[in-house]
Steps between C-alpha positions, in 0.01 A plus 500: 500500500270309743557131566177420316615683185839327530344163504263593214799625289692174570200286411446694177870451406469133571185457299654690201822295523321167519259578215799629286692184579213270416428681175873463408505130598176445296670642190823312562315169566319514164843535333680243717229239450495533125881499487553208731235288335654574166840391620348181645345426160807585305359828373620859536195672641477887506823633360424785274356781712792632706807307617400136548137609438477673843281776350238248378277552801510877434391437135231269611368759747493770230316260263236406762453869593408596148288200412123533475290431802218261409203370693312205362134540406288366769766526769419633850677827469541581870637164599716477182670828598518422865677160470851622407482763773413242764785283381756776530373632834499157669842419361661817629315498831615147587863593469466803733565299821797299369842601633796522264791520739611578855410826666730781394608808689467811289550852642474367853175316432426130495338439156357149430521393136121443463208727447291371796591265782190311618476239782289292273708551186453151357123507560477834325688369197282192490182708524607748223630239261175312530323802357712473181285213366213751462687689227550182299143385543357843415723539200392167362132555575473856392673460156199303356746248356474119548881463522515774757216353698671160501824658618322675780322178620829311484669769699244512776507117549884497480548775754242364744677167488852625543438784739435260784833317439679833469371634832561164682860497372561806724376338815817301583711811450273708727522236770881505489522878512203543734400804301287615202756786429715426202797691660481262800494192274807633324676567829432146613705376207816687578826314574558283194322320218432206734263724696306599184146359477602338173705265715259484798177489290594343166146356446342840568745667260405250223130534550529881520690524169265264325186681630654847431575392137138404456376820675681720249406266213851420390603194304421213550185640665406779252164343415324836536672647197588194295572647161452174303162442658357838605670755273650658818192441714361771725686789329418401139293811437739744670720739311717801539574618853234286664685196370821648632343547846404133511847398401652734758280350773611150399871574516459700831330197648787282383744740666286491817500119535879500425560761771282300745692181413827669587374647823313189624742224391835631376612717789388835362790748502733274701822353342512116483787494749536683831735788543397692190272801561140485377438706191236578241752381247466133618123544495508625139720219390269240651197659338680499167571131545132414578381703202747309276347169621155625389638573154692170494177305581321669212781394264512142632164364600192441289157627611292260706150395400231671708398177680865430589532854635198458734605151606854617580363777718244297699658154506869578525582850629218529759582161673870593500455841654262361762756232587772771534279694740436197721869399505617853569249541788609174649876599480434850641301354788780249565760780500696362199432815291 
């Protein structure tokens, strides 16, 4: 086999493995969120379909597959059909450049645990995730539904407001690592938890997590699909597998921001203390902890009003992340960091 075909085969295996893993995590997350929220609210949650209700996502998938596809009268058919596809494509593309562990040696070859390694990895993620807003806006506009349109308008304003803070929260981390490559940023955090960017950049970590929560429309920032106000918002008119695609994209985006949080601020695949080899296991445990925090927030905090959401983004997070960049630049220039 020629080197080109070998690289192509390895890339195909990586793509298949990552897509399969994300689909499995998507199904598991739907169960875990319902189960954990139920326990937080002194309920049982899914507990009938399979042991501990673990087969509930399978039952939900079968139900959605056999439900009737409906398109509202007066809807823009092309855009209505395209919106879920755009959502899924952007969600899966963004996670293609994210590493999941140290480089492994398999059959005498060095195999990095990521689909593609780009010198501008963070910029690529920022560019691709910015396209995700189009799926929400198109879904709301094309459905010919006032609640969907309001959800789409809210989403566009919310994402434009918080994307700036999200991108700026990475600047301090990039200055410390002197690289846009995520693997280099993880490598700069080796040697103990006191070298993690959570300890060196606590303000950036806070602004990133708050902005990322708003970007993926999670409580308390889920104004784009506020059930009590908008009857689910932009996906009100979606049913069957198109609804499932929108839900899949939402959960894959949550997994993406959790994976980025671990790589940028929690040391990636490094153990909190030196002397323990780096492993994808530590990475997976950290990602699980971050995903649990997302669910915990949903079970704890009430939804903000829309004016509070916008004020928090522009009047609190943006000044904080700007201050963090200025202070970090000064400390780097002085040789402290």
